[in-house]
C-alpha positions in Angstrom: 199.5 190.9 53.2 197.3 191.6 50.2 197.4 188.0 49.1 196.5 186.9 52.7 193.5 189.2 52.7 192.4 187.9 49.3 192.7 184.3 50.5 190.7 185.1 53.7 187.9 186.6 51.6 187.8 183.6 49.3 187.7 181.1 52.1 184.9 183.0 53.9 182.9 183.2 50.7 183.2 179.5 49.9 182.3 178.5 53.5 179.3 180.8 53.5 178.1 179.5 50.1 178.5 175.9 51.2 176.6 176.5 54.5 173.8 178.4 52.8 173.3 175.6 50.2 173.3 173.0 52.9 170.8 174.7 55.2 168.6 176.8 52.9 168.8 174.7 49.7 167.8 176.3 46.4 167.0 179.9 47.0 163.8 181.4 45.8 163.9 184.3 43.3 162.8 186.8 45.9 165.6 185.7 48.3 168.2 186.1 45.5 166.9 189.6 44.8 166.9 190.5 48.5 170.5 189.2 48.8 171.7 191.3 45.8 170.0 194.4 47.4 171.6 193.7 50.7 175.1 193.3 49.2 174.8 196.4 47.1 173.6 198.6 49.9 176.1 197.2 52.4 179.0 198.0 50.0 177.7 201.5 49.4 177.4 202.2 53.1 180.8 200.9 53.9 182.5 202.7 51.0 181.2 205.9 52.6 182.4 204.9 56.1 185.9 204.0 54.8 186.2 207.1 52.8 185.2 209.3 55.7 187.5 207.6 58.3 190.4 206.0 56.5 193.4 207.7 54.9 195.9 204.9 54.6 198.0 202.9 52.1 196.9 199.9 50.1 197.9 197.4 52.7 195.6 198.9 55.4 192.9 199.2 52.8 193.2 195.5 52.0 192.9 194.6 55.7 189.8 196.8 56.1 188.3 195.3 52.9 188.8 191.8 54.2 187.2 192.7 57.5 184.2 194.3 55.9 183.8 191.4 53.4 183.8 188.9 56.3 181.2 190.9 58.2 179.2 191.4 55.0 179.1 187.6 54.5 177.7 187.2 58.0 175.1 190.0 57.3 174.1 188.1 54.2 173.6 184.8 56.0 171.6 186.6 58.7 169.4 188.2 56.0 168.8 184.9 54.2 167.9 183.3 57.6 165.3 186.0 58.1 163.8 185.5 54.7 163.9 181.7 55.2 162.1 182.1 58.5 159.4 184.3 57.0 158.8 181.6 54.3 158.5 178.9 57.0 156.1 181.0 59.0 153.8 181.5 55.9 154.1 177.9 54.8 151.0 175.7 55.6 153.3 172.7 56.4 154.6 172.5 59.9 158.1 171.1 59.6 159.1 171.1 63.3 162.5 172.1 64.6 165.2 172.4 62.0 168.4 171.9 63.9 170.6 172.8 60.9 169.0 176.3 60.9 169.7 176.7 64.6 173.2 175.4 64.3 173.9 177.9 61.4 172.7 180.8 63.5 174.8 179.8 66.4 177.8 179.4 64.0 177.2 183.0 62.8 177.2 184.2 66.4 180.5 182.4 67.1 182.1 183.6 63.9 181.0 187.2 64.7 182.5 187.1 68.1 185.7 185.6 66.7 186.0 188.3 64.0 185.3 190.9 66.7 188.2 189.5 68.8 190.5 189.5 65.8 189.6 193.1 65.1 190.2 194.1 68.7 193.6 192.4 68.7 194.9 193.6 65.3 192.9 196.8 64.6 192.5 198.1 68.1 193.0 201.9 67.2 189.9 201.8 65.0 188.0 199.0 66.8 185.3 201.5 67.9 184.3 201.7 64.2 184.1 197.9 63.8 182.4 197.0 67.0 179.1 198.3 65.5 179.3 195.4 63.0 179.7 192.9 65.8 176.8 194.2 67.9 174.5 194.7 64.9 175.0 191.1 63.7 174.5 189.7 67.2 171.2 191.7 67.7 170.1 190.7 64.2 170.8 187.0 64.6 169.4 187.0 68.2 166.2 188.4 66.9 165.9 185.7 64.3 166.6 182.9 66.9 163.9 184.2 69.2 161.4 184.3 66.4 162.4 180.9 65.2 162.0 179.5 68.8 158.5 180.9 68.9 157.8 179.3 65.5 159.2 176.0 66.6 157.1 176.1 69.8 154.0 176.8 67.7 154.8 173.9 65.4 155.7 171.2 68.0 153.7 172.1 71.1 150.1 171.1 71.6 149.8 173.8 74.3 148.8 177.4 73.4 151.2 180.2 74.3 148.8 183.1 74.3 151.5 185.8 74.8 153.7 184.4 72.0 153.0 187.1 69.4 153.3 189.9 72.0 156.7 188.5 73.1 158.0 188.2 69.5 156.8 191.8 68.7 158.5 193.2 71.8 161.7 191.3 70.9 161.5 192.9 67.4 161.0 196.3 68.8 163.8 196.0 71.3 166.4 194.7 68.9 165.4 197.0 66.1 165.7 200.1 68.4 169.1 198.9 69.7 170.4 198.4 66.1 169.1 201.8 65.0 170.6 203.6 68.1 174.0 201.9 67.6 174.0 202.8 63.9 173.1 206.4 64.7 176.0 206.7 67.2 178.2 205.1 64.6 177.4 207.8 62.0 177.8 210.5 64.6 181.2 209.1 65.4 182.1 209.1 61.7 181.0 212.7 61.4 183.2 213.7 64.3 186.2 211.9 62.8 185.7 213.3 59.3 184.7 216.7 60.5 181.9 218.9 59.1 183.0 220.0 55.7 181.2 220.8 52.4 182.0 217.6 50.5 180.1 214.6 49.2 181.1 212.4 52.1 179.8 214.7 54.8 176.5 215.1 52.8 176.1 211.4 52.6 176.8 210.9 56.3 174.3 213.7 57.2 171.7 212.0 54.9 172.3 208.6 56.6 171.9 210.3 60.1 168.6 211.8 59.0 167.4 208.5 57.6 168.3 206.5 60.7 166.9 209.1 63.0 163.5 209.1 61.2 163.4 205.3 61.4 164.3 205.3 65.1 161.5 207.9 65.7 158.9 205.8 63.8 160.0 202.7 65.6 159.6 204.2 69.1 156.3 205.7 68.1 155.1 202.3 67.0 156.3 200.8 70.3 154.3 203.3 72.3 151.2 202.7 70.1 151.6 198.9 70.5 151.7 199.2 74.3 148.7 201.5 74.2 146.9 199.0 72.0 147.5 196.1 74.5 146.3 198.3 77.4 143.2 199.3 75.4 142.3 195.7 74.7 142.8 194.8 78.3 140.4 197.5 79.4 137.8 197.3 76.7 137.3 193.6 76.4 137.1 191.4 79.5 138.9 188.1 79.8 136.6 185.1 79.4 136.1 183.1 82.6 136.6 179.3 82.8 132.9 178.9 82.9 132.5 180.9 79.7 135.0 178.7 77.9 133.5 175.5 79.2 129.9 176.7 78.4 130.7 177.5 74.7 133.2 174.7 74.3 134.4 176.3 71.1 137.5 177.0 69.1 138.9 180.4 68.1 137.1 181.3 64.8 140.2 183.0 63.5 143.0 180.4 64.1 140.7 177.3 64.7 142.8 176.4 67.8 141.3 175.3 71.1 140.6 178.1 73.5 142.4 178.0 76.8 142.3 181.7 77.6 140.2 184.1 75.6 138.8 187.6 75.2 135.0 188.1 75.1 133.4 190.6 72.8 130.1 192.4 73.7 128.3 189.8 71.5 129.7 187.0 73.8 131.9 185.4 71.2 135.4 184.3 72.4 138.7 184.6 70.6 142.4 184.4 71.4 143.7 187.8 72.4 146.5 187.9 69.8 144.1 186.6 67.1 141.5 189.2 68.0 144.1 192.0 68.0 145.4 191.0 64.5 141.8 190.9 63.2 140.8 194.3 64.6 143.7 195.9 62.8 141.7 195.6 59.6 138.1 194.8 60.6 136.1 196.7 63.2 133.6 193.9 63.6 133.2 190.5 65.3 134.8 187.8 63.2 131.8 185.4 63.8 128.6 187.5 63.8 130.0 190.6 62.1 128.5 193.0 64.6 130.1 196.4 64.3 132.5 197.6 67.0 132.9 201.3 67.2 136.4 202.8 66.8 136.0 204.3 70.2 135.6 200.9 71.8 138.5 199.4 69.8 140.9 202.3 70.3 144.2 202.5 68.3 145.5 199.2 67.1 148.9 198.3 65.8 149.4 195.8 62.9 151.8 193.0 64.0 153.4 193.0 60.5 153.1 196.7 59.5 156.8 196.9 59.0 158.5 194.5 56.6 162.1 195.6 57.5 163.6 194.3 60.7 167.1 193.9 62.0 170.0 194.9 59.8 167.6 195.5 56.9 166.5 198.7 58.7 170.1 200.0 58.3 170.9 198.7 54.9 167.5 199.2 53.3 167.3 200.1 49.6 165.1 203.1 50.3 165.7 205.8 52.8 163.5 208.6 54.1 
């Protein structure tokens, strides 16, 4: 059984490496460092989980190790996909739809469901501890696919999707909150299994519960602030009419794209709603004429990229609070 577990880990590692090389090509130095950080933190978190819940022989330990190595490989591919998508988004070149990337993400989803099925069939007594891995990876990869779909639309379509950034942000908030809630319930479950005792495992579990709870609270607060910001913009700055857009016949000064729908500032300059919101995060002035807008008019704004961690990186982050 131990040899079978080692063979499974080796096969999964080779397949993962081949797919990553085919889809992502040569990894940047930052992606390599992020991958090492993810692997290290994943191993540390899972060692605590296994130590708190498992008291078995070497054969059972080998099976659990194989399961966690397989899930860890899928986590790593999901993290690389997230880094790769961020690089595509910041790149000035618009490459269109990359079907290899989409196929890899779908393969990760299928492999995750397959591993979950195997765990349910052969590790059913402790499947409640492993289902968190299945759900987290699916939420994580689903978030990446939604963001990539928005990126592909932006690259290929000549039409403007005004609510694209809002939809992507709401998807990020929803999936991140689901991942954090699942992880919090997972650690509470581990604490109930292990019991409350004065040992290093219980202390680490308590520390993780505190860290995840703090991140969940901050994420929900940011979601409320984001919704408040959208409502504030809707009330403070009116939508430009069709006659306004035709009269100015202008492009958005921020993104340089054609205006189909727009928001109008008190100085009569027009901008895309998402572009204007991103601008007002850092500058309380009109992007064109620089007229000052009071903070009372603007209200409380939320930066679209004020959090660099999303998905499973929220759980397996290198720093905790």
